[in-house]
C-alpha positions as CSV (number, residue, x, y, z in Angstrom):
1,X,0.0,0.0,0.0
2,X,2.6,2.5,1.1
3,X,5.6,2.6,-1.1
4,X,9.1,3.7,-0.3
5,X,8.5,7.0,-2.2
6,X,5.3,7.8,-0.3
7,X,7.2,7.6,3.1
8,X,10.0,9.8,1.7
9,X,7.5,12.4,0.5
10,X,5.7,12.3,3.9
11,X,9.0,12.7,5.8
12,X,10.0,15.5,3.4
13,X,6.6,17.2,3.9
14,X,6.7,16.9,7.7
15,X,10.3,18.2,7.8
16,X,9.3,21.1,5.6
17,X,6.3,21.9,7.9
18,X,8.4,21.7,11.0
19,X,11.1,23.9,9.5
20,X,8.5,26.4,8.4
21,X,6.9,26.4,11.8
22,X,10.3,26.9,13.6
23,X,11.3,29.7,11.1
24,X,8.0,31.5,11.7
25,X,8.4,31.2,15.5
26,X,12.0,32.5,15.3
27,X,11.0,35.4,13.0
28,X,8.0,36.2,15.3
29,X,10.3,36.4,18.3
30,X,12.8,38.5,16.4
31,X,10.1,40.9,15.3
32,X,8.7,41.1,18.8
33,X,12.2,41.8,20.2
34,X,12.9,44.6,17.6
35,X,9.5,46.1,18.3
36,X,10.0,46.1,22.0
37,X,13.5,47.7,21.6
38,X,12.0,50.4,19.4
39,X,9.2,51.1,21.9
40,X,11.7,51.3,24.7
41,X,13.9,53.7,22.8
42,X,10.9,55.9,21.9
43,X,9.8,55.9,25.5
44,X,13.2,57.0,26.8
45,X,13.6,59.7,24.2
46,X,10.1,61.1,25.0
47,X,10.8,61.0,28.7
48,X,14.0,62.9,28.2
49,X,12.3,65.5,26.0
50,X,9.4,65.8,28.3
51,X,11.5,66.3,31.4
52,X,13.5,68.9,29.5
53,X,10.4,70.8,28.6
54,X,9.0,70.5,32.2
55,X,12.3,71.9,33.5
56,X,12.2,74.8,31.0
57,X,8.6,75.5,31.8
58,X,9.5,75.5,35.5
59,X,12.2,78.1,34.9
60,X,9.9,80.3,32.9
61,X,7.2,80.1,35.5
62,X,9.7,81.1,38.3
63,X,11.0,84.0,36.2
64,X,7.5,85.2,35.4
65,X,6.3,85.0,39.0
66,X,9.4,86.7,40.3
67,X,8.9,89.5,37.8
68,X,5.2,89.8,38.8
69,X,6.2,89.9,42.5
70,X,8.7,92.7,41.8
71,X,6.2,94.7,39.8
72,X,3.6,94.2,42.4
73,X,5.9,95.4,45.2
74,X,7.0,98.4,43.2
75,X,3.4,99.4,42.5
76,X,2.5,99.2,46.2
77,X,5.5,101.2,47.5
78,X,6.3,104.0,45.1
79,X,9.4,105.0,47.0
80,X,10.6,101.4,47.4
81,X,10.6,99.2,50.4
82,X,14.0,100.4,51.7
83,X,13.2,104.1,51.9
84,X,9.7,104.3,53.3
85,X,6.2,102.8,53.4
86,X,3.1,104.4,52.1
87,X,4.2,108.0,52.8
88,X,4.1,107.6,56.6
89,X,7.4,109.5,57.0
90,X,9.2,106.4,58.1
91,X,12.5,105.8,56.5
92,X,15.3,103.3,57.0
93,X,17.8,106.0,55.9
94,X,16.8,109.2,57.7
95,X,19.6,111.2,56.0
96,X,18.6,110.3,52.5
């Protein structure tokens, strides 16, 4: 019933199927590894950029709030905080 050629073809077919299956698994693992590496690189780059922008935003906010505080203090005390307060006649430097 089964000839010698049929067994050889069956073995060849099974070997080919097994080789194809193993190759697909290896390729799938390699693709997953490459994709994971790329995702990690993108996450690290985005994190570095985001932290840089947060630091820059923090510096800008500190500068703006410091400027606002200085302008607010200057508008409340026209002669400046070191020379007098609200025209009460008080002065830190009486000879000035």
